[in-house]
Structure formats: C-alpha cells, structure tokens
C-alpha angles and dihedrals in degrees: 000000000000092000092051090054091052091049091048091049093049091047090054090054096050096082088057089064092055101052121114116271120265099191123111097020118148126222090282093055092252139109144181117270102231096188101047101017126237132081127270140177133231099177141025131031093332100043110152095016125119128208137182091235142002088251089061090052091050090054088056094053122096111254092246091066099049 
C-alpha cells in the first residue's frame, strides 16, 4: 500500500518534468531560439507565435503594450 502511494505520487510529478522551459524569457514572455534562430513566445499576447526577430514581434503588439 505504501509503495503504491509513492508510485502514484511520483507519477503525478512526471508531467512537471515535461513542461516547456520558462527560463530566459523577456518581459514579453519570449526569447531568441539560439539553436534554430528566430524569436518565439511562450507567454503573453503572442504565446505560441514565432518571429524572425524581436522587432517583428514588437510590430505585432498592440500599441498599449509597447
């Protein structure tokens, strides 16, 4: 019984290891992709979007957020 609880607990923690990284994000929730080039966002208005440069992302933001 105790072992099954430990296994269940560890299984519940596994998805936390597979989430997207949060490190290195700027104030817009984005960062440069060092391996493939470009700039993409994980959080905020542009989450999930990719751009060639940060300047391109800034053009896509509403004026109120700049």
